[in-house]
C-alpha positions as CSV (number, residue, x, y, z in Angstrom):
1,X,-16.5,11.5,-21.0
2,X,-14.4,9.3,-18.7
3,X,-12.6,6.4,-20.4
4,X,-11.3,3.4,-18.5
5,X,-8.5,2.9,-21.1
6,X,-7.1,6.2,-19.9
7,X,-5.4,5.7,-16.5
8,X,-4.1,8.5,-14.2
9,X,-1.3,7.4,-11.8
10,X,-0.8,9.8,-8.9
11,X,2.6,9.3,-7.4
12,X,6.0,8.8,-9.2
13,X,7.8,6.6,-6.7
14,X,8.8,3.0,-7.3
15,X,5.3,1.7,-7.6
16,X,4.0,4.6,-9.6
17,X,6.7,4.4,-12.2
18,X,6.4,0.6,-12.5
19,X,2.6,0.8,-13.0
20,X,2.9,3.6,-15.5
21,X,5.5,1.7,-17.6
22,X,3.7,-1.7,-17.4
23,X,0.3,-0.3,-18.3
24,X,1.7,1.8,-21.1
25,X,3.5,-1.2,-22.6
26,X,0.2,-3.1,-22.4
27,X,-1.6,-0.5,-24.5
28,X,-3.3,1.8,-21.9
29,X,-3.1,5.6,-22.2
30,X,-1.2,6.6,-19.0
31,X,-0.8,9.9,-17.3
32,X,1.7,10.2,-14.5
33,X,1.2,12.9,-11.9
34,X,3.5,14.1,-9.1
35,X,2.8,16.9,-6.6
36,X,5.0,20.0,-7.2
37,X,6.8,19.3,-3.9
38,X,8.3,16.1,-5.4
39,X,8.8,17.3,-9.0
40,X,12.3,15.8,-8.9
41,X,10.5,12.4,-9.2
42,X,9.2,13.1,-12.7
43,X,11.9,15.4,-14.1
44,X,14.1,12.4,-15.3
45,X,11.0,10.8,-16.9
46,X,10.2,14.1,-18.8
47,X,13.9,14.5,-19.8
48,X,14.1,10.9,-21.1
49,X,10.7,10.9,-22.7
50,X,9.5,7.9,-20.8
51,X,10.3,5.0,-18.4
52,X,12.6,2.1,-19.0
53,X,11.2,-1.2,-17.5
54,X,12.9,-4.5,-17.0
55,X,12.1,-7.6,-15.1
56,X,9.2,-10.0,-14.7
57,X,6.6,-7.2,-15.3
58,X,7.9,-6.7,-18.9
59,X,10.7,-5.2,-20.9
60,X,10.7,-2.1,-22.9
61,X,10.7,1.7,-23.0
62,X,7.3,3.2,-22.2
63,X,6.4,6.6,-23.7
64,X,3.6,7.9,-21.5
65,X,0.6,9.9,-22.7
66,X,1.3,12.7,-20.2
67,X,3.7,13.6,-17.3
68,X,2.5,16.5,-15.3
69,X,2.3,18.4,-12.0
70,X,-1.2,19.6,-13.0
71,X,-3.8,17.5,-11.2
72,X,-6.7,18.7,-13.4
73,X,-4.9,17.7,-16.6
74,X,-3.9,14.3,-15.0
75,X,-7.3,13.2,-14.0
76,X,-9.7,14.9,-16.4
77,X,-11.4,12.2,-18.5
78,X,-9.4,9.3,-17.0
79,X,-11.8,6.5,-16.0
80,X,-9.4,5.0,-13.5
81,X,-7.1,6.8,-11.1
82,X,-4.4,4.8,-9.2
83,X,-3.2,6.5,-6.1
84,X,0.3,5.1,-5.3
85,X,1.8,7.3,-2.6
86,X,3.0,7.2,1.0
87,X,0.0,6.7,3.3
88,X,0.6,10.1,4.9
89,X,-0.3,11.7,1.5
90,X,-3.7,10.1,1.2
91,X,-5.4,13.1,2.8
92,X,-3.6,15.7,0.7
93,X,-4.2,13.8,-2.5
94,X,-7.9,13.6,-1.6
95,X,-8.0,17.4,-1.1
96,X,-6.2,18.1,-4.3
97,X,-8.5,15.8,-6.3
98,X,-11.8,16.9,-4.8
99,X,-12.6,19.8,-7.2
100,X,-11.8,17.7,-10.3
101,X,-13.0,14.2,-9.8
102,X,-16.3,13.4,-11.7
103,X,-19.2,11.1,-11.0
104,X,-18.3,7.6,-12.1
105,X,-14.5,7.9,-12.0
106,X,-12.8,5.1,-10.0
107,X,-10.1,5.9,-7.5
108,X,-7.9,2.9,-6.4
109,X,-5.5,3.3,-3.5
110,X,-2.5,1.0,-4.0
111,X,-2.4,0.1,-1.2
112,X,-4.8,1.7,1.4
113,X,-2.6,0.4,4.2
114,X,-5.0,0.5,7.2
115,X,-8.1,2.7,6.7
116,X,-6.8,4.5,3.6
117,X,-10.0,4.6,1.6
118,X,-12.0,5.6,4.7
119,X,-9.6,8.5,5.3
120,X,-9.5,9.5,1.6
121,X,-13.3,9.5,1.4
122,X,-13.7,11.6,4.5
123,X,-11.2,14.2,3.2
124,X,-12.6,14.1,-0.3
125,X,-16.2,14.9,0.9
126,X,-15.0,17.5,3.4
127,X,-13.5,19.5,0.5
128,X,-16.6,19.2,-1.7
129,X,-15.8,16.1,-3.7
130,X,-18.5,14.0,-5.3
131,X,-20.0,11.2,-3.4
132,X,-20.5,9.3,-6.7
133,X,-16.8,8.7,-7.2
134,X,-16.1,4.9,-6.7
135,X,-13.4,4.3,-4.2
136,X,-11.4,1.1,-3.7
137,X,-8.1,-0.2,-2.2
138,X,-5.7,-3.1,-2.4
139,X,-3.7,-4.7,0.4
140,X,-0.4,-4.2,-1.3
141,X,1.4,-3.0,-4.4
142,X,1.2,-5.2,-7.5
143,X,5.0,-5.5,-7.8
144,X,8.2,-6.0,-5.9
145,X,10.1,-3.2,-7.6
146,X,12.9,-0.7,-7.2
147,X,14.2,2.2,-9.2
148,X,17.6,1.8,-10.7
149,X,17.8,5.4,-11.7
150,X,15.4,8.3,-12.2
151,X,13.5,6.8,-15.1
152,X,14.4,3.1,-14.9
153,X,12.6,0.4,-13.0
154,X,13.4,-3.2,-12.2
155,X,10.4,-5.4,-11.3
156,X,11.7,-8.4,-9.3
157,X,8.3,-9.8,-8.6
158,X,4.6,-9.6,-9.7
159,X,1.9,-10.8,-7.3
160,X,-0.3,-13.5,-8.6
161,X,-3.1,-12.8,-6.1
162,X,-4.0,-9.4,-4.6
163,X,-7.0,-8.7,-2.4
164,X,-9.2,-5.7,-3.3
165,X,-12.3,-4.1,-1.9
166,X,-14.4,-1.1,-2.7
167,X,-16.2,1.2,-0.3
168,X,-18.9,0.2,0.4
169,X,-18.2,-3.5,0.0
170,X,-21.4,-3.8,-2.0
171,X,-19.6,-2.0,-4.9
172,X,-16.6,-4.3,-5.0
173,X,-17.7,-6.4,-8.0
174,X,-18.5,-3.2,-9.9
175,X,-15.0,-1.9,-9.3
176,X,-13.4,-5.3,-10.2
177,X,-15.3,-5.4,-13.5
178,X,-13.5,-2.2,-14.5
179,X,-10.1,-3.0,-12.9
180,X,-9.5,-6.5,-14.1
181,X,-8.5,-5.4,-17.6
182,X,-5.6,-3.7,-15.9
183,X,-4.7,-6.4,-13.4
184,X,-6.1,-9.9,-13.5
185,X,-4.7,-10.8,-10.1
186,X,-7.1,-8.5,-8.2
187,X,-9.3,-10.7,-6.0
188,X,-12.5,-9.6,-4.2
189,X,-12.7,-9.6,-0.5
190,X,-15.6,-8.7,1.9
191,X,-14.8,-5.0,2.6
192,X,-12.1,-2.5,3.2
193,X,-11.6,-3.8,6.8
194,X,-10.4,-7.0,5.2
195,X,-7.9,-5.2,2.9
196,X,-6.9,-3.0,5.8
197,X,-6.2,-5.8,8.2
198,X,-4.3,-7.8,5.7
199,X,-1.5,-5.4,4.7
200,X,1.6,-7.6,5.4
201,X,4.1,-4.7,5.4
202,X,2.9,-3.8,8.9
203,X,3.9,-7.2,10.2
204,X,7.1,-7.6,8.2
205,X,8.8,-4.3,7.9
206,X,8.9,-2.5,11.3
207,X,10.3,-5.6,13.1
208,X,12.9,-6.2,10.5
209,X,14.2,-2.7,10.8
210,X,14.0,-2.3,14.6
211,X,15.8,-5.7,15.2
212,X,18.6,-4.8,12.9
213,X,19.7,-1.4,14.1
214,X,23.3,-2.4,14.0
215,X,23.0,-2.8,10.2
216,X,20.9,0.4,9.9
217,X,23.2,2.7,11.9
218,X,26.5,0.9,12.0
219,X,29.2,2.9,10.3
220,X,31.3,-0.2,9.5
221,X,28.5,-2.6,8.5
222,X,28.3,-1.4,4.8
223,X,25.4,-2.4,2.6
224,X,23.1,-5.1,3.9
225,X,20.1,-7.0,2.5
226,X,16.9,-6.5,4.4
227,X,15.4,-10.0,4.1
228,X,18.4,-12.3,3.7
229,X,20.5,-10.6,6.3
230,X,17.8,-9.1,8.5
231,X,15.2,-11.9,8.7
232,X,16.9,-14.3,11.1
233,X,15.0,-17.0,12.9
234,X,14.5,-14.7,15.9
235,X,13.3,-11.8,13.9
236,X,10.9,-14.2,12.1
237,X,9.6,-15.3,15.4
238,X,8.7,-11.8,16.5
239,X,7.1,-11.1,13.1
240,X,5.0,-14.2,13.4
241,X,3.9,-13.1,16.9
242,X,2.8,-9.8,15.4
243,X,0.9,-11.8,12.9
244,X,-0.9,-13.8,15.6
245,X,-2.2,-10.6,17.0
246,X,-3.2,-9.4,13.6
247,X,-5.2,-12.6,13.0
248,X,-6.9,-12.1,16.4
249,X,-8.1,-8.7,15.2
250,X,-9.3,-10.3,11.9
251,X,-11.2,-12.9,13.8
252,X,-12.8,-10.4,16.1
253,X,-14.3,-8.6,13.1
254,X,-15.5,-11.9,11.6
255,X,-13.3,-11.8,8.6
256,X,-11.4,-14.7,6.9
257,X,-8.0,-15.5,8.5
258,X,-5.0,-15.8,6.2
259,X,-1.6,-15.9,7.9
260,X,1.4,-13.8,6.6
261,X,3.1,-17.0,5.5
262,X,0.0,-18.2,3.5
263,X,-0.5,-14.8,2.0
264,X,3.2,-14.5,0.8
265,X,2.9,-17.9,-0.8
266,X,-0.2,-16.8,-2.6
267,X,1.6,-13.7,-3.7
268,X,4.8,-15.2,-4.9
269,X,4.7,-19.0,-4.8
270,X,4.5,-19.1,-8.6
271,X,7.9,-17.4,-8.7
272,X,9.6,-19.9,-6.4
273,X,9.0,-18.5,-3.0
274,X,8.6,-21.3,-0.5
275,X,8.9,-22.1,3.2
276,X,7.0,-22.9,6.4
277,X,7.7,-19.6,8.3
278,X,9.0,-16.1,7.7
279,X,12.7,-17.1,8.2
280,X,12.5,-19.8,5.6
281,X,10.4,-17.7,3.1
282,X,12.8,-14.8,3.1
283,X,16.0,-16.8,3.4
284,X,15.6,-18.4,0.0
285,X,13.2,-15.9,-1.7
286,X,14.3,-15.2,-5.3
287,X,12.1,-12.1,-5.2
288,X,13.3,-10.6,-1.9
289,X,17.0,-11.5,-1.7
290,X,18.3,-8.5,-3.7
291,X,16.3,-5.9,-1.6
292,X,18.8,-3.6,0.2
293,X,18.3,-2.7,3.8
294,X,17.8,0.9,4.9
295,X,20.6,3.0,6.3
296,X,18.3,5.3,8.2
297,X,15.3,5.0,10.5
298,X,13.5,7.8,8.6
299,X,12.2,5.1,6.3
300,X,8.7,4.0,5.2
301,X,9.2,0.7,7.0
302,X,8.8,2.9,10.2
303,X,7.2,6.2,9.1
304,X,4.4,4.6,7.1
305,X,4.0,1.1,8.5
306,X,3.8,2.1,12.1
307,X,1.5,5.2,12.2
308,X,-0.7,4.2,9.2
309,X,-0.5,0.4,9.8
310,X,0.1,-0.8,13.4
311,X,-1.4,2.2,15.1
312,X,-4.9,1.9,13.5
313,X,-4.7,-1.9,13.9
314,X,-4.3,-1.5,17.7
315,X,-7.1,1.0,17.7
316,X,-9.5,-1.4,16.0
317,X,-8.2,-4.1,18.4
318,X,-9.1,-2.1,21.5
319,X,-12.6,-1.5,20.2
320,X,-13.0,-5.3,20.0
321,X,-11.3,-6.1,23.3
322,X,-8.3,-7.8,21.6
323,X,-4.9,-7.4,23.4
324,X,-1.9,-6.5,21.2
325,X,1.2,-6.4,23.4
326,X,3.7,-7.1,20.7
327,X,2.2,-4.4,18.4
328,X,2.2,-2.0,21.3
329,X,5.8,-2.7,22.0
330,X,6.8,-2.1,18.4
331,X,4.9,1.2,18.2
332,X,6.6,2.3,21.4
333,X,10.1,1.4,20.2
334,X,9.6,3.1,16.9
335,X,8.2,6.2,18.6
336,X,11.2,6.4,20.9
337,X,13.7,5.7,18.0
338,X,12.3,8.5,15.7
339,X,11.3,10.9,18.6
340,X,7.7,10.9,17.3
341,X,4.6,9.8,19.2
342,X,3.1,7.7,16.4
343,X,0.0,7.1,18.5
344,X,-0.7,10.8,18.3
345,X,0.3,11.4,14.6
346,X,-1.0,8.2,13.1
347,X,-4.5,7.1,12.0
348,X,-6.9,6.1,14.7
349,X,-10.5,5.0,14.8
350,X,-11.3,8.5,16.0
351,X,-9.6,10.2,13.0
352,X,-11.4,7.8,10.7
353,X,-14.8,8.9,12.2
354,X,-15.5,5.9,14.3
355,X,-15.4,7.4,17.7
356,X,-18.0,5.8,19.9
357,X,-18.9,3.1,17.3
358,X,-18.9,-0.6,18.0
359,X,-17.2,-3.2,15.8
360,X,-20.6,-4.3,14.5
361,X,-21.5,-0.7,13.5
362,X,-18.2,-0.3,11.7
363,X,-18.7,-3.6,9.9
364,X,-22.1,-2.4,8.7
365,X,-20.7,0.9,7.6
366,X,-17.9,-0.6,5.4
367,X,-20.4,-3.1,4.0
368,X,-23.2,-0.8,3.0
369,X,-21.9,2.7,3.4
370,X,-24.0,3.8,6.4
371,X,-24.4,3.1,10.1
């Protein structure tokens, strides 16, 4: 019998550890799973007997119900499964889970990035998974968070508002009814296109990294802070141009338009974030100012947000006849920089099963589950 008070968290990175600690301290029975390839992520948690949490999400030492590399033990009987992994792992997690997920269990991708639930569902069904598993995704992680060591987490921010949709969209309210005891900030949106098109990382991260290569690769630059050092007025202008293109895609698919600035204020305005543009928001943000900048281009700000964010966005844009010159330029620069053709390795409308479909047909599919 599945129990919604038992939560399985798949992925032991920053977000997974924070969610596991937060939910445990709030009374849920939490199981933390990591794939054997990344067992080093859970070894410190096992050795310490739990996770130490500090910051705005709570304070305390969380003793989890289970920490494991065994996927069957992790998800058996858990009513809710949170998948908090790099987007490139969505397919492999779907394959691993397929034999063990039961009818009625709820799988939430945190976040789906662009097309995550669609890709997860395709892979899950391909490997014999049940079509009666309820799938949903968010636009982002619930927290702004960073590990301070192997089993310690510092949550700098907690979002007050976070869009969520199920697949199909007609099941969103059913998913929310079960998920709100975990996170009151979950807010329903029309469908998983809306969550996919509103992931802000794809607008903010790649530009901030690409425009600061001197900090990233400079041997004498030392540590730097991604938002306070990296988000100058010029970088902010490029980010906002990306956002204009994103909003053109949103408009073409007849979804509500929320700018990156407005969304960030909804996320963190209650914690003092304020400003009229990206430069002003990040310059004085109490949540973002401690965030260190990367010292390598092999970083999720490129390796996740380009192939699993910008690439599928441009594919959906082309179907709708929307030009995306700035997005295209960023994808090209990132591909050259990391010597990887992200247009070939990333998600596309074809890989999601939409080859030959019109925007209207795709909208119908995500709304009701069939063409």
